[in-house]
ZALUMTI-722786 format. One record per residue (C-alpha): z, x, y. Coordinates in pm, whole numbers, padded with zeros to 5 digits, always signed. Layout:
// ZALUMTI-722786
ZXY...
END
This chain:
// ZALUMTI-722786
+00000+00000+00000-00091+00128+00347+00175+00117+00619+00019-00002+00945+00144+00183+01253+00153+00134+01629+00203+00431+01864+00352+00366+02208+00358+00665+02443+00240+00692+02803+00096+01040+02740-00247+00992+02582-00259+01351+02455+00070+01315+02269-00036+00977+02133-00365+01121+02008-00196+01418+01842+00057+01194+01666-00219+00961+01552-00422+01252+01410-00119+01386+01220-00011+01052+01078-00364+00948+00980-00376+01252+00748-00121+01078+00528-00290+00866+00258-00046+00575+00290-00023+00564+00672-00276+00419+00916-00250+00405+01295-00398+00064+01383-00282+00028+01746-00197+00250+02043-00049+00152+02380+00065+00345+02687+00317+00090+02817+00633-00053+02668+00555-00407+02780+00235-00404+02570+00413-00324+02242+00495-00672+02109+00151-00825+02173-00027-00522+02027+00200-00513+01721+00144-00882+01655-00235-00861+01705-00272-00564+01468-00013-00686+01214+00184-00365+01249+00455-00266+01000+00622+00016+01199+00607+00091+01572+00672+00448+01690+00811+00425+02043+00863+00687+02312+01172+00632+02528+01028+00681+02875+00729+00453+02938+00616+00233+03228+00660-00143+03210+00945-00128+02959+01115+00175+02808+01109+00237+02433+01464+00110+02386+01375-00214+02563+01055-00235+02357+01257-00200+02035+01472-00493+02146+01164-00696+02241+01012-00629+01897+01328-00744+01723+01308-01071+01919+00932-01126+01937+00794-00975+01615+01088-00900+01383+00874-00815+01080+00777-00492+01257+01037-00215+01239+01072+00040+01520+01122+00416+01517+01203+00597+01842+01013+00927+01863+01108+01109+02180+01138+01440+02360+01471+01323+02497+01724+01373+02218+02023+01237+02410+02323+01089+02229+02344+00787+02460+01979+00704+02391+02048+00708+02018+02335+00463+02044+02146+00231+02280+01834+00241+02060+02025+00147+01746+02209-00128+01934+01871-00262+02054+01745-00290+01696+01557+00036+01634+01561+00144+01270+01536+00513+01343+01549+00787+01605+01381+01127+01576+01273+01393+01826+00910+01490+01882+00947+01842+01745+01025+01695+01402+00780+01849+01149+00488+01618+01061+00598+01587+00699+00948+01475+00802+00807+01230+01057+00585+01072+00792+00885+01049+00560+01090+00888+00840+00816+00624+00884+00819+00546+00510+01197+00518+00502+01209+00291+00807+00938+00074+00649+01150+00053+00333+01438-00089+00539+01642+00230+00569+01788+00377+00887+01671+00726+00987+01849+00934+01249+01796+01296+01354+02100+01468+01196+02174+01703+01489+02163+01412+01730+02389+01203+01506+02653+01478+01513+02620+01517+01891+02649+01142+01936+02978+01140+01748+03103+01428+01964+03002+01275+02296+03112+00923+02208+03013+00596+02371+02919+00561+02734+03230+00517+02950+03031+00313+03204+03042-00064+03229+02710-00249+03253+02760-00297+03629+02847+00070+03687+02538+00169+03490+02325-00071+03694+02455+00067+04026+02400+00427+03909+02044+00340+03808+01981+00216+04162+02156+00525+04302+01921+00747+04101+01642+00648+04341+01842+00802+04626+01901+00478+04817+02183+00420+05063+02482+00204+04974+02326-00080+05173+01995-00046+04984+02173-00036+04648+02375-00343+04747+02058-00537+04831+01881-00429+04512+02181-00508+04288+02278-00829+04473+02626-00695+04546+02834-00636+04857+02845-00283+04997+03218-00263+04923+03158-00356+04559+02883-00094+04532+03119+00171+04671+03384+00068+04417+03139+00089+04124+03006+00426+04244+03359+00561+04283+03451+00439+03935+03134+00588+03782+03198+00922+03954+03551+00926+03814+03447+00830+03461+03172+01095+03443+03396+01364+03591+03148+01421+03872+03214+01522+04234+02928+01325+04391+02719+01023+04301+02413+01248+04253+02611+01452+03999+02731+01131+03830+02366+01019+03797+02267+01355+03648+02556+01357+03397+02483+00998+03293+02111+01078+03253+02182+01395+03053+02397+01194+02812+02145+00910+02784+02382+00657+02939+02121+00539+03191
END
């Protein structure tokens, strides 16, 4: 039986290289490719995809969001996150969203193909180094609101701009920023954003 695959990555070169590698496997066939996360569900449904390989950072919808959308909109398709960004927070969020696996892009082709087969068989596949790091780092200390405010702060906006974007008062934004700075051990909000991004909490 051939396992039908979808590749979602905004870098066409990476997508093409992955497709070429996976198509060498006799039981794997890449039947769809997209460059945006918000195209994943429709493309998977149209091509009757068994496993979707999703990058984390994509326009429209990130890979973690796309994994969640697949679980809701086309649950017969399993998802495997394949990313450059091996961050512990990404791993936890991806699994919570419904992804069946998480591997980094420098995984050897043979191991990637095996990960696809295992995910298709209903197993969970996680990069072992990342799994250990995830246990060490632990869960994100940020609440959903603190995370939301930090995401807006990552664009470099003022408190007033963040307040407008997040539909909060300026005082509430300051409180969330202060709390996020304290929880990440940062000195400034820019440092809090960087720490949260490095850990995959944003």
